[in-house]
GULOKE-241800 format. One record per residue: x, y, z negated of N, C-alpha, C, CB in turn; residue in one letter. Coordinates in steps of 0.1 Angstrom, whole numbers, plus 5000, padded with zeros to 4 digits. Glycine has a CB too. Layout:
REM GULOKE-241800
XYZXYZXYZXYZa;...
//
This chain:
REM GULOKE-241800
500649895001500050005003500750145000498849974996x;500450235004501250375008500950434992500550495023x;501450544988501750644980500050644977502650764986x;499250714985498150734978496950624973497750824983x;497250524981496350414976497050324968495650324985x;498250344962499050314950498350394941500550354951x;498250484940497950654931496250624925498050854947x;495550584933494150574939494150404930494050574960x;494450344929494250184921494450224908495550034926x;496250274903496550284894495850404885497550284896x;494750504891494150584883492350534881494350714889x;491950434885490950404889489950464898490550384880x;490350534911490050634920490050784912488450604927x;491150764901491050904897490050954886490750974910x;489750854881488450844870489350814853487050664876x;489950714854490650724840491050864837491950634840x;490750864822491450974815490151074815492951044824x;488951074822487951154826487251144816487251134840x;486251214809485151174800484151144805484751254792x;483251074798482051014804481050954789482550884816x;479950934798478950854786478851004775479950684775x;478451104778478051194769477251194763477951284771x;477051204747475551224740475951284729474751094737x;474651404725474851494716474251394704474151644720x;474851414692474551394681474451514667475351294680x;473751484657473951604647473251714653475551634644x;472251684660471251804662472351924670470451864644x;473051814680474151934690475151974686473752064693x;475851924670476851954663478151864671476451924648x;477851744674478651654677478151624692478751554666x;479551594700479451574715480051434712480251684727x;479451314714480351224718480651164730480151144713x;481751104733482051064745483050954751482251144748x;483050894758484250804761485450814768483750704766x;486250804765487750854775488750764770488551024772x;489750764786490750694780492250794775490950584790x;493350734772494450824765495050924778495750724756x;494550894790495550954805495550874815497150974803x;495850914827495350894840495550744846496150994848x;496350684838496850554843496350434834498250564844x;495550504821495350404810493750374817495450474789x;493650204815491950194823490950154808491850024839x;491250144796490750094786490050234779491950014777x;489050274780488150374775488050344756486550354784x;488650474752488250504737486950564734489150584732x;486150564720485550654720485850774708484450584719x;485450874714485951014708484451084702486751124722x;485051184697483951304693484551454693483351274676x;483751544702483951664696483051734691484551724703x;483751784680482851874670482952014671483351844656x;481652074676481452204680481852284669479952224684x;482052234657482152344639483652394646482452214617x;483952294650485652354650486452344667486652244638x;485352284674486452254689487252164686487352384695x;487552084676488551964675487951834686488551914657x;488951734689488451604694489051524683488951564710x;488251394683488751294675488451184678488651294663x;489751094683489250974685488650874675490050934691x;487950824675487350724667487550574664486450744670x;487850544679488050374680488650354693486650264679x;490050274689490650234704490550094707492150284706x;489850044716489849914720490849834718489549904733x;492249874721493749824719493549744704495049964720x;493649874692493849844681492549734677493949974675x;491349744678490749654676490649504681489949704677x;491049514692491049364699492649394710489049334711x;493549374701495349354709495049254721496749244697x;494249144720494249044731493449024733494648944731x;492449104740490749104747490648954755490349254762x;489548904750489148774759488348824772488048654751x;487548734780486548774789485848824783486048704795x;484948924790483448964787482548834788482849084800x;481648864780480548784781479448784794479848804769x;479448664800478748664815477748774817477848534817x;476548764804475748884805476149034802474648864796x;477149054792477949184794478249214806479049194787x;479249114813479549154830478249174838480449034838x;477449134839476349164849475649274847475249074850x;475349314832475049434829475649534832474949444819x;477249544833478249634838478249664848479149614838x;478049574861477949554874476249644877478049374877x;475249634870474049664870474349834872473349594858x;474849864860475550034854476450064861476250054838x;477150014871478550074879479650084869478350224887x;479649994862480550054852481949944853479650054835x;483050004857484149934861485449964848484549994878x;485350054840486050124831486049974823485450274823x;487449964813488049834804487549894794489749794804x;487749834779487649874764486149894762488450014760x;486249994757484849994752483650074764484850084735x;482550004772481750034781480950124780481249964784x;480250084765479050184761478850174746477350134770x;477950274740477850294726476550324725478650384720x;475850344716474450404708474750444695473150294707x;473950564696474250654681472850644670474550844685x;473050644662472150644649471350764651472950644634x;470250744644469250874645469650994643468350864636x;470751004632471151124631472351144635470951164620x;472551104645473851094655475451114648473551214667x;475451084638476451044631477450924629476051054622x;476550824636477150684634477150634651476150574622x;478050554653477950464667478050344663479050484678x;477450264678477750104675477850094691476449984664x;479349954691479249974705479849794706480350134713x;479549744716480149604718481749594726478949514730x;482549464721483649504726484049354725484449624719x;484049294738484649154741483449044736486249124731x;482349084737481548994723481349044712482048884718x;481949134709481949144691481449304690483949114683x;480749344676480449444677480549524667479549444682x;480949664668481649764656480649874653483249844663x;481049934646480150064639481350144635479050034622x;481450284640482350374637481450484631483250414648x;481750574621481150724618481850824616480450724609x;481150944620482151044616481251154607482851114630x;481751234598481151304588481951474592481451214570x;483151504591483351604597484551674588482051684598x;485151804588486051854580485751914569486651904585x;486251844560485751844542484851714536484651984539x;484651654549483951534543484151384548482651564544x;485451364551486251254553485951244570485751114543x;486851294577486051294591485951164595486751374603x;487351044589486650934599486250834591487650854611x;485350744595485450634589485550504599484250634580x;486850424594487050364605486250194611488450354602x;486450204617485650094628485449984622486450044642x;484149934616484049844612483349714620483649884604x;483749604617483149484628481649494619484249294629x;480849464627479349394626479249224627478449464640x;478549164617478548994617477748994631477748904602x;477948934635477048894646476748704648477848964661x;475648664656475448514654476248424664473848474655x;477048534677477448484687477748664698476248354692x;478648584706478648694716477748824718478448644728x;477948904716476748984715476649104727476849044701x;476049204729475849284740474549394732475449174754x;474749484737473449584740472849614727472249524750x;474349674715473749664701472949844700475349644687x;472149844689471449954688471149984672470049944697x;471450084670471350134658470050214652472450204659x;469650154638468350204638468350354630467350094630x;467250404627467550554626468650604615466150624621x;468250524605469050544593470850494593468050464581x;470850434604472250374606472250214599473450474599x;471450154590471350054583471449944589470450054577x;470749924600470649804607471049844622469049744606x;471549724625471849694641471049614649473049634643x;470549624659469449504665470849474680467149604671x;470849384682471749324692471349224700472849274687x;471749174711471349054717472448944718470749084730x;472248804718473148714716472148594723473748714699x;472648544733472048394736470648414740472148274722x;470448514747469048564753468148554740468348454768x;468348614728467748624713467848734712468448554701x;467048824704467048974700467648924683465149074701x;468448984680468948954666468949094659470648874665x;469049084646469549214639470349154627468349314633x;471349304623472349274616472249394604473749264625x;472249354591471649244586469949174591471749294573x;469949084590468848984590468748864598467849044592x;469048904611469048744617468148744632468248614605x;468048654637467048644646465648674646467148544649x;465048784656463448784653462848724663462848934651x;463448764676462748714689462248534684464148724704x;461348484689460548354691461848284698458948364700x;462248154697462748054704461848014717462847944694x;461148084726459848034740460348024747458748114746x;461948024747462447984766462448134772460847854780x;462348244771462248354776463548414773461048434771x;463948544777465048614774464048754769466248634787x;465048804756464248894748465248994747463748854734x;464949134748466149224742466649264755467349144731x;466749234769467349294779466649314793468449254781x;467349424797466549454808466849344818466949594813x;465349314827465649184838466649274850463849104848x;466849184859467649244875466949384879467349114892x;465849354881465149454890465349574884463749434892x;464549604868464749714861466349784862464249674847x;466949704857468649754855469149764868469749644848x;469149694879469549744892468849854901469549644899x;467449814899466949934909465550034901466249834927x;465550004890464050124885464650244873462349994874x;466050194871466850254861466450274847467250374865x;466250144846466050114827466849974827463950094819x;468150004817469149904817469149854800470749964823x;468049904795467949834782466649794778468249924771x;466549704767464849604764465049604752464349434769x;465549704742464949714728465049844722465649634718x;464249914712464049994712463749994694463250004724x;464650064686463850114673462550214670464850164667x;462050174660460750274657461650364651459450214646x;460750494649461650644639461750564624460250834636x;461150494619461350464607462450394604460650404603x;463050304616464250214617463750054612465450284606x;462550014609461949894603461349814616460649934591x;460949854626460349774636460849804653458749804635x;460949684658461549694669460549684681462549604669x;460549744693459649754705460849634715459249964713x;460449514720461149454725460649424738461349364717x;461549384749460849344762461149144761461649444778x;460049124768460248974769460048914782459248904761x;461048904789461648844803461548704805462948864804x;460348684814460448524817461048504833458748454816x;461848464830462548434846462448274855464348464843x;461448224845461048074850461048034863459748044846x;460648164870459648124884460548164892458048204887x;461548234889462848304898463548194904463948404890x;464448194916465248114920466448164916465048084933x;467348054916469048104909469848104918469947994898x;470848204918471748274928473248194921471648464926x;473448134928475148064922476248114928475347894927x;477348094921478648134923479448054918478948234920x;480548044926481647924926483048034932481147764940x;484148014925485148064925486147974935485448094913x;485847974949487147874957488347884953487447904972x;488847964948489947954942490647894926490148074944x;489147874920489647794909488447684909489847874894x;488647594920488047494922487447414905489147414932x;488547424897488447354884487247394877489847384875x;486947524879485747574868484547574876486047744861x;483747574868481947544868481447674881481047604846x;480847634886479647774891478747844880478447704902x;478647964882477848034877476648044886478348144873x;475248084876474248114884473348214873473547974890x;472448254881471348364873470448394884471848514866x;469248414874467748434880467848574888466548454867x;467348544904467148684914466048684920468248704927x;465548794919464148824927464248844939463448944923x;463948734948464148784961462948854970464748664970x;462848914980462049004984460948914987462649104995x;459548954984458348844988457948724979458748785001x;459348714972459048604962458648634944460448504962x;458548544937458148564922459048674917458348424913x;458648754907459248874900459548804884458049014900x;460148864878460548824864458948834857461748944856x;458548764849457148844842457748924827455848724836x;457349044828457849134816456649154809458649284821x;456749134794455949174785456749304773455449024778x;455749384767456649434758455849414744457049594762x;456849374732456349334720456849384714456349234716x;455749444700456449524688456649404675455349674682x;457749404674458249304664458449374648459549244669x;457649304639457749354625458549254618456249374618x;459149344603459649264598458549164590460649334591x;457649234586456649144581455349174588456449174565x;454449054593453349114601453449034615453449274602x;452448984620452648934634452949004643451748874638x;453848964657453749034667452749094672454148984673x;453149214679451649274688452449294702450849464682x;451849214709452049244725451449364731451449144733x;451949474736451249584746450649554757452149684751x;448949574759448249494770448249614777446849404767x;448549584789448249714804448149594812449749854812x;447549604823447449534836448749474840447049634847x;449549384838450849364841450849324856451349274832x;449949254858449349214873449249294882448149174873x;448649394880448649514888450049614889447449604881x;450549604876451649724873452749644870451249844861x;453749554874454749444871455549484866455249364879x;456349674868457449694865456949814857458349694877x;458049774847458349864834459549934838458549794820x;459450104844460850164845460950224830460950284858x;460250254822460850314808459550324796461450484811x;460150324787459850264775460350344763460350114774x;459650384752460250424737459350494729461550504738x;459550474715458750534705458250674706459450524692x;457250734708456950854705457150934689455750854710x;456250824686456450854668456250714660455050994660x;455950714653455850584645454450514647455950624630x;453550584653452150564656451650544670451450674651x;452750614677452650594693454150564702451850754701x;453950474713454650454722454550494736454750344720x;454950544742455250564758455850444765456250694761x;455250414778456050364790455450404797456250254793x;456050384811455650374823455950274828455950454830x;454650224836454650104843454250144862453349994834x;454850064868454550084884453849924887456250124895x;453249934902452549844909453949794918451249914918x;453649684923454649614930455449714940453949494938x;454349744950455149834960455549994954454049834974x;455350024941455750134937455150264944456950124938x;453850264947453350374952452050444943453050334965x;452150364931451550434918452350424905450150384916x;452250494898453350484886452250534877454950594886x;452250484866451350524853451850584841450650414847x;451750664835452350734821451150644809452050954821x;452150584804450850494795451150514776451150284801x;450150544772450350564754449750454751449650704745x;450650384743450050274730450150274717450450164731x;449250214709449250184697450250084695447950154694x;451050124686452049964681451349904672453649974675x;450149924665449349854658448149754665448749944649x;447749754674446749724683447249674695446049824685x;448449764701448649674713447849724725448249514711x;446949804722445649884733446550004740444049974722x;446750024753446850144760445850194767447650134768x;446350314768445550414775446450504786444950504764x;445650564795446650604808446450744807446050544825x;447650814807448050944803448051024817449450934796x;448750954825448851044840449050904851450551184841x;448950954862448950864872449950954886447050824875x;450950884890451650994903451150854917454151034900x;451150924924450450834937451250904948448550864940x;451850774959452650854969451850704981454950874965x;451450784992451050665004452250575008450450725021x;453650645006454550545009455350474996455450605019x;455950554989456250514974456650624967457350404973x;456550634951456850744942458250724945456450734926x;458950814947460050834948460650834931460150964957x;462050734929462450714913463450824916463050534906x;463850904923465251014917464451114915466751074927x;463151124903463251254897463051224884462151354902x;464051164877464551164862463951264853466051184862x;462951204844462651304835461251344833463251404839x;460451274846459351254848458951104849459151334857x;457551084846456551144842457051194826455351054844x;456451284821456351334804455551404797457151394800x;455151374784454651494776454951604772454451464768x;454551704774455351824768454851814754455051984775x;455351914745454851924732453851994732455651974722x;453352054743451652104737450552054744451452254738x;451451904751450151804757450151794769448751854755x;450551884773450351874790451251784796450652014798x;450951714807451551604817452451684826450251514826x;453651644827454351684835455151584843454951774830x;454451584860454951494868455951544880453851414874x;456451424886456851484900455551504908457851384908x;455751614918454851634929455451684940453851704926x;455051664951455751694967454651794972455851534981x;455451934977454652034981453851984996455552164982x;452952074999452352035010453152015022451552115012x;452851905030453651855043454951775036454251995053x;455451765025456251685021457651795021456151555030x;457251905021458751995019459952025011458452105018x;459351964999459951994985459551904975459752124979x;460251854968460151764955459751864948461451694949x;458851864939458551974925458051894914457152104929x;457651984906456951954894455552004891457652004884x;454851934888453551944883453051934869452851844889x;452352064864452152034851450052024852453052184840x;449951884846448351854847447551834858447651954842x;448551804867448351794881448351964892446751704881x;448552054885449052164890450252204897448952224883x;450652194909451952254912452852364905451852304923x;453852354901454452474893455752534901454852424879x;456452444912457652464919456652494936458852304916x;457452534938457452574955458052484967458252704957x;458252554980458852524985460552554993458152514987x;461052624977462252694977463152614970462052824972x;462552494964463452434956463152294955463552504943x;464152194954464052044956465052024937465151964976x;463451984931463951954921464351784921463151994910x;465551764913466251614911466151604897467851594915x;466251654889466251594875465551704861468151554871x;464851654853464551734842465151694830463151734840x;465851784827467151754815466951764802468151844815x;465651854800464551874787464051984785465051854774x;463952034772463652204773464152274761462152244773x;465252384767465652464763465452614764466452434764x;465352674754464652774746463352804751465452894745x;462852734751460852734755460952744771459652904748x;461552684776461652604790462252504795461952674797x;461852454808462052344811463752364819460852304819x;464652294813465952254820465752164830467052184810x;466352224842466252114850467252174860464852074856x;467652024869468852004880467952034893469551834880x;468452114903467752114913468552194923466452164910x;467952174940468852234950467952354953469252134963x;468652494958468252584963468652624976468352664956x;470052564975470652574989470952464999471952634988x;472252435001472552315007472152235002473552295010x;472052115006471651994998472851924994470751895005x;473751994996475351944993475551994977476552025004x;474752094974475052154961473752134953475652304962x;474152174940473452154928473252224917473752074923x;472152284915472052434905471452364892470852584913x;471752464878471052414868470252534863471852344858x;468752514863468152624861467452584848467352684874x;466552684844465552724836464552754841465752804828x;463252634841462152674848460752694837461952544860x;460352864837459052884830457752804831458652994833x;457452704824456352654827455152724828456152574822x;455052844821453652924827453553004833453052974822x;454753034844455053094851455653074865455453154845x;456652984861457152894875458253004876455752864892x;458953094869460153174869461353084868460153284858x;462353084878463453024877464753134873463652954890x;465253074861466653154857467653074859466853194842x;468953084864470153024866470753034858470753054875x;471352904852472152874842473752854847471552744835x;473852774859474952724864474652744881475252564859x;474552814888474752804902475352864910473952814906x;476752854906477852854917478052754927479152854911x;478852744937479252694950479552524939480952814960x;479152414946479452314940478452214936480152354932x;478352134928477552034922477752094903478151854926x;476552104900476152114885475152034876475752234883x;475551964867474751894860474451944846475151784861x;473851864834473351964823472851834816472152094827x;473351824802472651794788472451904780473551694779x;471651874771471251954761470551884746470352054768x;470951954734470251934721470252044712470851824715x;469252074705469052174695469852324702469752114679x;469952384715470152474717471652434720469652564707x;472052354724473452324725473752284742473952204714x;474452324748474552254763475952204767474152354775x;475952094773477152044780476752074795477451874777x;477852164803477552204818478752134826477552374820x;478552024834479551964840479852024855479151814839x;480552094857480852174873481752094879481452324875x;480952064893482151984904482152074914481751834910x;483352124922483852164934484852114937483952264936x;485452194949486252144956487852174949485952194970x;487552244934488952274927488852174915489252464922x;487952074913487951954904486551984892489751934895x;486851924886485451854879485851934863485351624878x;484852004857484852074844483852034835484852204845x;484052004821482951984812483052104801483151834805x;482052154803482052304796480952254781481252474810x;481152294770479952324761479552444756480052254751x;478552494754478152624749477352604737477452724759x;477652644726476852594713475452724717477952614693x;474852684707473552794707474152934699471852724697x;475052974694475253054686476253134696475753004673x;476453074711477253134722478753124719476753284723x;479353004713480752964716480952844724481452944704x;482052874731482552784743483452664741483352864753x;483452574745484552464744484752414754484452364737x;485752334758485852234773486252104764487452284787x;485751974771486051844766487151784774484951754765x;488251754770489251734776489051644786490051704769x;489851654798490051584809491351574813489351634817x;491651434809493151364811493351274820493651294800x;492251304832492651214843493851304856491051144850x;493951204861495051254871494451354882495751114880x;495451504888495051564895494651524905495551644896x;493351564915493351574924494451544937492951644922x;494751454943495651474954495451584966495751364959x;494051604969493951674982492751794973493351554998x;492751894981491751994977491252014990492352124970x;489951964992488951885003488351955002488351755003x;488152055016486652125017485952095034486852315015x;485252005032485051955043484252045051484451825042x;483852045065483052135073481752045073483752165090x;480752135065479552085065478752175073479052055051x;477452095081476452145090475452045088476952155104x;474252135093473252035100473152075111471952035095x;472551895114472151895128471051815131473051855136x;470951845148469351785155468351845148468951595153x;467251855155466151895150465651855136465351875159x;466251755127465751715117466551765107465551585116x;467651835109468651925099469551805093467652025084x;470051735097470951595089471951685085471751455099x;471951645068473551715068474551595072474051785050x;476051665074477051605079478051705077476851555091x;479351645073480351645069481551585079480151585058x;482651725083483851685089484851695082484151735099x;485951585085487251645077488651625083487451575064x;488951705091490151685098491751695094489851775106x;492651625098494051615093494151735090495251565102x;494951745079495951855073496651905084496951815061x;496652015087497352085098497252035112498752095096x;495751995114495351985128495652095135494051965130x;496052065150496252155158494852175168497552125165x;494152275168493052245181493752215192492352365185x;492552135197493152065211493751905212494352165215x;493951885197494451745201493351665198495651675193x;493451565207492051495207492351365194491651425227x;491051365190491451255177490151145180491251355157x;490851035173489550895172488950925156490350685172x;487450925160486350935150486450785145484750985156x;486150825129486050735121484750765114487150725112x;483450705118482450705109482250655097481550675113x;482050715083481950685068481050735061483050715060x;480250645063478650685059478150545050477350705075x;477150605042476750485034475150485040477050515014x;474150615042473150605050471650565046473550515059x;472250485032470850435029470050505017470950295027x;469050435014467950535005468750564993466350455000x;468450664982469050654968470450714965469050514965x;471250754976472550794973472750904985473650664972x;473151024980473551104991474951114989472851234993x;475651075005476951105004477451255009477651005012x;477151325013477251455019477351575006476051465030x;478151574998477851644988479251714984477251554978x;479351864973480351904971481351824959479852024969x;480651724954481851654941482851624950481351484931x;484051654940485251654949486151544951485951734946x;485451414945486451284941485851204955486051174920x;484751224958484151134974485151194986482051184979x;485751274981486351324996487851324998485951464999x;488351264989489651204984490251114996489451114969x;489750984996490150915008489850965020489750795008x;488551025023488351025033489351145038486951015036x;490051255030491251295036492151205039491851395029x;492351145030493751035036493550965046494250915026x;491850905053492150865064491750955071491750755066x;492051095073492051185081493551195085491451295076x;494551195075495651235078496551095082496151325065x;495650995084495950905093496050945108495250815090x;495450995108495151055124493751035130496150985136x;492751045124491251045126490451135120490750925122x;489251205129488351265125487251205119488051335133x;487251205105486351155096484851205094487051175085x;483851165102482451235100481851135090481451245115x;480551195082479951145073478551215074480651155062x;477851115077476151195079475251075068475251185102x;474351215065473351165054472151165064473051285039x;471751025072470651045079469251045071470650945091x;468051055079466851035075466550945067466251025081x;465750925055466350835046467050865030467250785054x;467950935035468550945020468051075013470150955020x;468751064998467251184994468051344993466351134971x;467251434987467451574982467451644997469051594971x;466951605009466551755016465051785013466851755033x;464251655017462751695014462151525011461851795029x;460951545007460251425006460251355019458951435001x;459851445028459551395042460751355045458951485052x;461951385049463351345053463251205045464751465047x;463051175036463751065026462450965032463751105005x;461350995032460150875037460150855045459050865038x;460950935060461150895073461550725076462250995080x;461950685064462550555065461350445058464150555056x;460250495062459050395051459150295064456850485046x;459150145058458750055071459650025084457550125077x;460750045078461750015086463350115083461050045101x;464250045083465850095079466350115094466949945070x;466250025100467350015112467250145122467049865121x;465750165128465950245137466250395132464850235145x;465750435121466050555118467450605116465450585110x;468150505107469050515106470250505115468950455099x;470150415126471050405137470650535147470950245145x;469550555151469050675159470050805153467350705157x;469850845140470350945134471750975136470050935121x;472250835131473850885131474550865146474750775119x;473650845150474250855168473950995171473250745182x;472851055166472451185173473151285167471051225173x;473851255154474251345147475751335151473851335133x;476251225156477751235161477651315172478451085165x;477051275181476851325196476751515190475051235205x;475751575184475851665179477451755175474951625170x;477851665167478951745162480151745170479351695148x;480151665178481251625190480851755204480751425197x;479651795203479151915211479852025205477651935212x;480152045193480552165187481852165184479852195177x;482452015184484052015180484651935190484451955166x;485052005203485751935210486751825208486052005215x;487251805200488651755193488251615192489051815177x;486951605190486251435185486351385198484351425178x;487051265197487051195213486151065210488751145219x;484951065218484050975215484250825225482451055216x;485550845230485750725237486150625225486950735249x;486750685214487450615207486550605190488950675208x;485550565191484550565174484950435170482650575174x;485450435154485150345149484250375136486150275147x;483550255130482550305115482950225106480850295115x;483050245093482850185082482050195072483750175078x;482050125063481250145052481050005044479950195058x;480450065031480249945021478849865012481150005011x;478049805016476849785010475649835021476849864995x;474949925016473949995027475050015039473150175022x;476250055036476950115048477450015054478050215046x;477549905051478049775057477549755062478349675053x;476049755063474649695071474849805081472949685063x;474949955081475050045094476350005101475250205089x;477349945095478549965103478449835115480149965092x;478049745108477749595117476749635125477249465107x;475649685122474449715130474849805141473249775120x;475949905138476349995148476749905161477650095142x;478249845161478849765169477649695175479949665164x;476749605169476049525174475149545183475549475166x;474349665179473049715186473849835198471649795173x;474749945192475250025200476750035207475150105194x;476949915208478549925216478850015225478949805223x;477750105233478350235240478850335234477750285246x;478150355217478950455208480050425200478050515197x;480050265192480850235183481850155191480150165172x;483050165189483950075196484449975183485350155203x;484349965174484949865161484449925148486749865160x;484249785137483549835129483849745117482149855134x;484049805105484449735094483449745081485749785090x;482949625082481549585072481649555060480849485075x;481649585049481449555038480349525028481849605036x;480149435023479549395012478149385021479749484998x;477449375034476249415043475349325036476449395060x;474249385035472749325035472549265048471549445031x;472449185053472349165068470749095070473749045075x;470549075061468948995060468549045049468848835060x;467049155050466649205037465749095029465649355039x;465248995043464648875032465248835022464348745037x;466448835023467348795010467548855000468448775011x;467549005001467449114988466349104982467549264992x;466749224971466049194959464449214963466549294948x;463349224952462049254954461849424951461249144944x;462549484941462249604938462549704947462749624927x;463849694952464349784963463949774975465549784964x;463549664985463349624997461949655001463749494997x;461049584987459449614990459549774989458149534977x;460049834978459549984980459650064991460150064971x;460549995003460350095015460049955026461950215020x;460049865028459849775038458249705038461049675037x;457949695025456449615019457449455022454249635033x;455949375016456049265012456549175027454749235006x;457849105026457749035042456848925045458948975046x;456248895039454548815041453548885050453648805026x;453549035043452549135050453049215063452249245039x;454549235067454949295078456549235082454849465074x;456249095086457148995090457949065100456448855094x;457149155111457849245122458849345117456849315130x;458549355104459649475100460849425095459149585089x;460449315089462049265084462649175095462049165069x;462149135108462949025116463649225124461548865130x;463049285124463649385131464849425124462849485134x;464649445113465949515104467149395104465349555084x;466749265103467649175100468549185113467049035096x;470249185109471249155119471249015127472449165112x;470848905119471148785125470748775139470648695117x;469848805145469248785156470148845164467948835158x;470848975160471949015171473148995171471949115174x;473648825165474848795169474948805183475148685164x;474748705188474748675202475348795210473348645207x;475048925205475049035216476749125209473249155216x;477649095201478449155196479549145208478749115183x;479949235210480549325223481949385220479649455227x;482249405202483049495198483849445188482449615194x;484949475184485549445174484749455158486849525175x;484849335151484049355141485049285127482549285145x;485049345117485649295106484749305094487049375104x;484149165090483349135081483949125070482649045084x;483649195058484349185046483149165033485349325044x;483749045022482649035011483248984998481648935014x;482849014989483648974977482648844972483949114965x;483648744965482948624965482048584952483948504968x;482348724943481848684935480748844931482948604924x;479948884943479249004945478048954938479149054960x;477448994931475848944925474849074930475748924904x;474949164935474049244942473849194953474349374943x;475049224965474749164979475649024978475249284993x;474848944978475548804976476748784987474448684978x;477148704987478148684999477648605011479448624995x;476448535008475648485015475148555027474948465009x;475048675024474948765033475748755046475148875027x;476748805042478148785054478448695058479248815053x;478348555052478548435054477248375067478448365038x;476448445064475248385073475448445088473648435067x;475948585086476048665098477048645106476048775096x;478348555096479448505106479448365108480848545103x;478148295102477848165109477248205122476948075101x;476548255122475848305134476648355148475048415129x;477648445142478248535151479148375156479248705143x;479748295148480248145153479648075161480448055143x;478648045158477447925164477048025183475447925148x;477148155182476948235194478448255203476248395189x;479548215194480948235202481448365205480848175216x;480848435192481748585195482648585185480748735193x;483548645190484948645182484648745166486348745194x;484848765158485048835149486148815139483948845144x;486348915127487148855119486248865103488648935120x;487348735094485948775081487148765068484148615079x;486848855058487648875051486848815037488149035053x;487448715033486348685016487248675011485348545012x;486948734995487548784987487248714974487448894988x;487948594967487548534957487548644944488448414956x;487048614935486548694924486448814922487148684916x;485948874936486249034934484549084938487749114948x;484049134926482249224928481949324937481749314916x;480749354933480249484947480849574940478449524951x;481749604932482349734927483749744932482349754911x;484249624937485549634939486749664930485549714947x;486549624918487849744907488949664908487649764886x;489849724899491449694898492249684911491649564890x;491949784916492849814932492149714942494749764931x;490949654946490549544954490449654963489349434950x;489649784959489049884968490349914979488450034959x;491549964974492550004982493149904992493450054975x;493149774985493949684994493049635004494549584986x;491849645000490849675013490949755023489649715011x;491349885018491149985027492549985032490650125021x;493549945031495149915036494849815048496249835023x;494149725044493649625058492849675068492749515054x;491649785063490849835071491649915080490049895065x;492750005079493650105085494149995096494950165075x;494549915094495549825106494649795115496349675101x;493449755109492349695120491749815130490949625112x;491949945126491450055131492650105142490950155118x;493550135137494850155142494750075155496050125132x;494849935153495049845163493749855177494949695154x;492449835170491249815176490949955188489949805161x;491550105176491350225186492350305192490550335180x;493550215195494950265197494650295210496350165194x;
//
């Protein structure tokens, strides 16, 4: 590997040493976070910033607690994949109700640590919590006296013991669909008094099993897990109230009509709020539940003829005055906004992306008011709809809030900063120990075609106008993820590719988020046509503006949905694309998961033509361009069978191609795997586009 790829691998793609997983505690006085000790340290420790003094204190070092770490329990390893966590050491933590104590898992063991403050005995050394077996997802009750955790598919407390019945179900964890696609990665919640637990019961007995065997270690047994395949059964999810004394109570809603639970928590000791969705995610209900009886009642309903977009966290919600805050599209789908009790609060000039809470009596939101590549932090007056900017300079800004204290994170071409602003006006910065980004990249951002498609162009540093460059298309292109953003880390490798002699083009085709609801919903009932048509149209529009793009030499690369796009590009448009590297491509969505696939394509038994049209397997006989297929053999998101089936179809059709199958590599390609793949891709494109 060259110097950049070596640096990228050793720094975790420039994330080691950067603070993450922020949480406020003690009414905004304490800011908890995870961070390693420097740019080449992969092991995250638990830290706290005391806003009374501005001092940072490391409370738990994973290497001191576990000098010889063992393997992660399989359930925690899969949960980390669902939450896209690649850091080693302490991966997550949970705070007590007062925010002065935290509990975390570490290689199957549980630890608790506390913080008081100057003059009060700052540090409470991390103490191990007894557990019944390899444990994960610990949660402290409000007073910090008891810890709930999961081991062996059962929910336990310490002190206490097992509290879930031995009925063959999994208790206390989120099922695959919720954790991977619905934004819920937890499965148990303490009541405010710290005595009762709300717990998810997950029955996966009807699901098929997905198996993994490591061909590099044939002496090891294969692993398997339950997988909800499109058109097939989902896990049966129930919510139960488990009391230390008294019979358990099941929350009663129409789970057959609304099988997905996307959120749940205690609103008070006598009320639980939960959000449920129908299978096609066209109806989202906010329910109130009585924990004593299990009876539920509908508070709000959000409906969309295509799907209710999951990308507006913080909704639905009930405000302090009882009004219901829901996501709502403006007429014609021009903007995603907010409604109070069904009345639109925002208009076409703003795309709301997240509701972060309430600050100074107004809604605290993240939204886009300019180019979709940027994001601002604003206050929204629920009485008048007036907007007041808190962070609206160039770049991408996000926020967390607690009791008047704000954490504002700002990212632009100059880097990423985490600033703390207290209620009394004092300001601090959470220390960032990550490696400086090698490149200051300012991509050329343009909106093209009649659809206003966001694009980005990165040229070699020092490029001389008039020198023709081969084009490398590097896009994701799928729903739920925005590529063209002012966040600086994502442009580092693209600048490296450009400096290897390519014009790097990135396109957010219709179906991707944050332009408008109508733009996003253009992918309804079909991935392939919109994705490929927009990529081609955008490429041609950019070439018309930038004459140095050589359309006679166009490569395309991508991972996951981007791998699907790449393989599809050379299979269906060899007149435009001349070589492709397709990583972790879902080649046939009939074999992908229920919640993601059915949201956009519907049920395969209802729309077989849609699934057949979006499958790449029938295209195999038409391959006429070089194609490099890449898959990690431990990928539990896009199973390696997707790539292997396409390879088999190509072989059966007599179509030459290359296959790179990587033992032990997951969907996240951690520990330098991505950089090694990139080096091989560079050789491939240099050879095929020479």
